[in-house]
C-alpha positions as CSV (number, residue, x, y, z in Angstrom):
1,M,62.2,34.7,-77.9
2,R,65.2,32.5,-78.3
3,V,68.7,33.7,-78.5
4,G,71.1,32.2,-81.1
5,I,74.8,32.5,-80.9
6,K,77.8,31.9,-83.3
7,L,80.8,30.7,-81.5
8,W,84.3,30.1,-83.0
9,I,87.6,29.4,-81.5
10,E,90.6,31.2,-82.9
11,A,94.3,30.3,-82.7
12,E,96.9,33.1,-83.0
13,D,97.2,32.6,-86.7
14,G,93.7,31.5,-87.8
15,L,90.5,29.7,-87.2
16,L,90.6,26.5,-85.1
17,L,86.9,25.6,-84.8
18,G,83.4,26.8,-85.6
19,K,80.1,25.0,-86.0
20,G,80.9,23.9,-89.6
21,R,84.2,22.4,-88.7
22,V,82.7,20.6,-85.7
23,R,80.0,19.1,-88.0
24,L,82.8,18.0,-90.4
25,L,84.8,16.4,-87.6
26,K,81.7,14.6,-86.3
27,A,81.0,13.3,-89.9
28,I,84.6,12.1,-90.2
29,D,84.2,10.3,-86.9
30,R,81.0,8.7,-88.1
31,Y,82.3,7.6,-91.6
32,G,86.0,7.3,-91.1
33,S,86.5,9.2,-94.4
34,I,86.9,12.9,-95.4
35,H,85.4,12.0,-98.8
36,R,82.2,10.5,-97.3
37,A,82.0,13.3,-94.7
38,S,82.2,16.0,-97.3
39,K,79.5,14.3,-99.4
40,E,77.2,14.1,-96.3
41,L,77.7,17.8,-95.6
42,G,77.4,18.9,-99.2
43,I,80.9,20.5,-99.4
44,S,83.7,19.7,-101.8
45,Y,86.4,17.2,-100.7
46,K,89.0,20.0,-101.3
47,K,87.3,22.3,-98.9
48,A,86.9,19.6,-96.3
49,W,90.5,18.6,-96.6
50,H,91.7,22.2,-96.2
51,Q,89.5,22.7,-93.1
52,I,90.9,19.6,-91.5
53,E,94.5,20.7,-92.3
54,D,93.7,24.0,-90.7
55,V,92.3,22.4,-87.6
56,N,95.3,20.1,-87.2
57,R,97.7,23.0,-87.9
58,H,96.1,25.3,-85.3
59,A,95.4,22.8,-82.5
60,P,98.1,22.1,-79.9
61,K,97.7,18.3,-80.6
62,P,96.5,16.4,-83.7
63,V,92.7,16.3,-84.0
64,V,92.5,14.0,-87.0
65,Q,94.8,11.2,-88.2
66,R,94.8,10.1,-91.8
67,K,95.9,6.6,-93.0
68,T,97.1,6.3,-96.6
69,G,95.4,3.7,-98.7
70,G,96.9,0.3,-99.2
71,K,95.9,-3.4,-98.9
72,N,93.2,-2.5,-96.3
73,G,92.4,0.9,-97.7
74,G,93.0,4.3,-96.2
75,G,90.8,6.3,-93.9
76,T,90.6,9.2,-91.5
77,R,89.8,9.1,-87.8
78,L,89.6,11.5,-84.9
79,T,92.2,11.2,-82.2
80,P,91.0,11.1,-78.6
81,Y,92.0,14.7,-78.4
82,G,89.8,15.4,-81.4
83,R,86.8,13.9,-79.7
84,A,87.6,15.9,-76.6
85,V,87.8,19.1,-78.6
86,I,84.3,18.5,-80.0
87,R,82.9,17.8,-76.5
88,W,84.6,21.0,-75.2
89,Y,83.2,23.1,-78.0
90,E,79.7,21.8,-77.6
91,Q,79.8,22.3,-73.8
92,L,81.1,25.8,-74.3
93,E,78.5,26.6,-76.9
94,G,75.7,25.3,-74.7
95,A,77.0,27.4,-71.7
96,C,77.3,30.5,-73.9
97,R,73.8,30.0,-75.3
98,H,72.3,29.5,-71.8
99,F,74.1,32.6,-70.5
100,A,73.0,34.7,-73.5
101,Q,69.4,33.6,-73.1
102,Q,69.4,34.4,-69.4
103,K,70.8,37.9,-70.1
104,W,68.4,38.6,-72.9
105,D,65.4,37.5,-70.8
106,A,66.6,39.7,-68.0
107,Y,67.0,42.7,-70.4
108,V,63.6,42.2,-71.9
109,G,62.1,41.7,-68.5
110,E,63.5,45.1,-67.4
111,E,61.7,46.8,-70.3
112,S,58.3,45.3,-69.7
């Protein structure tokens, strides 16, 4: 058997990160655009925009920076802190999954 987990990080006043928001941040990093990232993930631009606003509001430092359009066009990019947040989330998720699997295997082994 394989153990699955759902991990989210909460700020005092709301959700900072979960798997969906991490996927959105990674897509923004890949495309440099909330619009393209939302299309890739099959969510509305409005939903993606609100999620990014929430992440930036709840994080201690900016995770995403937006550049308004103009001669060279606009865009959205992750800050170095934003890339670090993704890395930390994925490392924590892996460690939690590993721990949960070990515990489950031990419990099941005790019952055999």
